C-alpha positions as CSV (number, residue, x, y, z in Angstrom):
1,M,39.2,-29.3,-23.8
2,H,39.2,-25.7,-24.3
3,T,35.4,-25.4,-23.8
4,A,35.9,-27.4,-20.4
5,T,38.4,-25.1,-19.2
6,T,36.6,-22.0,-20.3
7,R,33.6,-23.2,-18.3
8,L,35.6,-24.0,-15.2
9,G,37.0,-20.4,-15.5
10,A,33.4,-19.0,-15.7
11,I,32.2,-21.2,-12.8
12,A,35.5,-19.9,-10.5
13,L,34.5,-16.4,-11.5
14,A,31.2,-16.8,-10.4
15,I,32.0,-18.4,-7.0
16,A,34.5,-15.7,-6.5
17,S,31.7,-12.9,-7.3
18,L,29.3,-14.6,-4.9
19,G,31.9,-14.6,-2.0
20,L,32.8,-10.8,-2.9
21,A,28.8,-9.9,-2.7
22,A,28.4,-11.6,0.7
23,T,31.5,-9.8,1.9
24,T,30.2,-6.6,0.9
25,A,26.7,-7.3,2.1
26,D,28.2,-8.0,5.6
27,A,30.2,-5.0,5.6
28,R,27.3,-2.8,6.3
29,P,26.5,-3.0,10.0
30,R,23.1,-4.6,10.8
31,L,20.8,-2.8,13.5
32,T,19.9,-4.6,16.4
33,G,16.2,-5.2,17.2
34,E,16.0,-2.4,19.7
35,E,17.9,-0.1,17.1
36,E,15.7,-1.1,14.0
37,L,12.5,-0.4,16.4
38,A,13.9,2.8,17.6
39,K,14.2,3.8,14.2
40,I,10.4,3.1,13.2
41,I,9.1,4.8,16.1
42,Q,11.7,7.8,16.2
43,D,9.3,10.6,15.4
44,R,6.3,9.1,17.7
45,V,5.1,9.4,21.1
46,P,3.8,6.4,23.1
47,G,0.1,6.2,23.8
48,K,-2.0,4.4,26.6
49,P,-1.0,0.7,26.2
50,T,-4.0,-1.6,25.6
51,D,-4.7,-5.2,25.9
52,C,-6.6,-5.8,22.4
53,I,-6.6,-4.3,18.9
54,S,-9.2,-5.3,16.2
55,Q,-7.8,-8.2,13.8
56,F,-5.6,-7.1,11.0
57,D,-4.1,-8.4,8.0
58,G,-0.9,-10.5,8.9
59,R,0.9,-9.2,5.9
60,D,0.7,-5.6,7.5
61,M,2.7,-7.2,10.6
62,Q,6.4,-6.5,10.7
63,V,8.5,-8.8,12.9
64,I,11.6,-7.1,14.6
65,D,13.9,-9.7,15.4
66,K,14.2,-11.2,18.9
67,T,12.3,-7.5,20.0
68,A,9.0,-6.8,19.0
69,L,5.9,-7.0,16.5
70,V,4.7,-3.7,14.8
71,Y,1.5,-3.3,13.1
72,R,0.6,-0.1,11.1
73,S,-2.9,0.9,10.9
74,G,-3.6,4.4,9.6
75,G,-1.4,7.0,11.1
76,T,-0.6,4.7,14.4
77,I,2.0,2.2,14.8
78,W,1.2,-0.4,17.5
79,V,4.1,-2.1,19.0
80,N,3.8,-5.5,20.9
81,R,6.6,-6.4,22.9
82,P,6.0,-10.3,23.8
83,A,7.6,-11.4,27.5
84,D,9.9,-13.7,25.8
85,P,10.8,-12.5,22.4
86,H,13.7,-14.8,21.7
87,S,12.0,-16.8,19.1
88,L,11.0,-13.7,16.9
89,D,12.6,-13.9,13.4
90,S,11.6,-11.9,10.3
91,D,12.5,-15.0,8.3
92,D,9.6,-17.0,10.1
93,I,6.0,-17.4,9.1
94,L,4.0,-16.2,12.1
95,V,0.8,-18.2,12.8
96,T,-1.6,-16.5,15.0
97,Y,-4.3,-17.5,17.3
98,P,-6.4,-14.5,18.2
99,T,-9.3,-14.2,20.6
100,G,-12.4,-13.8,18.6
101,S,-12.3,-10.8,16.5
102,Q,-9.3,-9.2,18.2
103,F,-5.7,-9.7,19.1
104,C,-5.1,-9.5,22.8
105,R,-2.5,-9.8,25.3
106,L,-1.4,-13.3,26.2
107,D,-2.8,-14.5,22.8
108,R,-0.2,-17.0,21.3
109,V,1.8,-16.7,18.2
110,Q,3.6,-19.5,16.6
111,T,6.9,-19.0,14.6
112,V,7.4,-21.2,11.6
113,D,10.3,-21.8,9.4
114,R,9.9,-20.4,6.1
115,S,11.4,-23.0,4.0
116,G,11.1,-26.1,6.2
117,H,7.7,-25.3,7.6
118,F,8.6,-26.6,11.1
119,V,7.8,-24.8,14.3
120,T,10.6,-22.7,15.8
121,G,9.1,-21.2,18.7
122,F,6.1,-19.2,20.0
123,V,5.4,-16.1,22.1
124,M,2.8,-14.7,24.2
125,L,1.5,-11.3,23.1
126,G,2.1,-8.5,25.6
127,D,0.3,-5.3,25.8
128,F,-0.4,-3.2,22.5
129,V,1.3,0.4,22.8
130,P,0.1,2.9,20.1
131,Y,2.6,5.4,18.6
132,R,1.5,8.5,17.0
133,R,3.0,11.6,15.8
134,A,3.3,14.4,18.1
135,A,0.9,17.1,17.9
136,A,2.2,20.3,16.1
137,T,2.3,23.1,18.6
138,D,2.3,26.9,17.6
């Protein structure tokens, strides 16, 4: 009987500590998609938008929730703001359908739930805007 009581006490303590950890994590303010993107490109200036960029390794792409797709290539950060980004979620898997050897404006990107593997939405790519560090002036 003593073992059952001890076991129940340990389970209750574990559940309480999980609740406390969740509360602590939620206490930090979460950045909006626009705030997160602004933080990524804060010390950079936008260049001329382009319709297409070379294909890249999809693991190098960052999803900014409900805002944009970001790809880093060397010293350049490419930002793509799809016309209707509501289905962009950093927890989803992106399935891309590139045009030939490039990703281009109007290419389709499908979002798939990471755990259930069901389609959660899709977006059509917009222009790719390069962001580079400003040239130092003397």
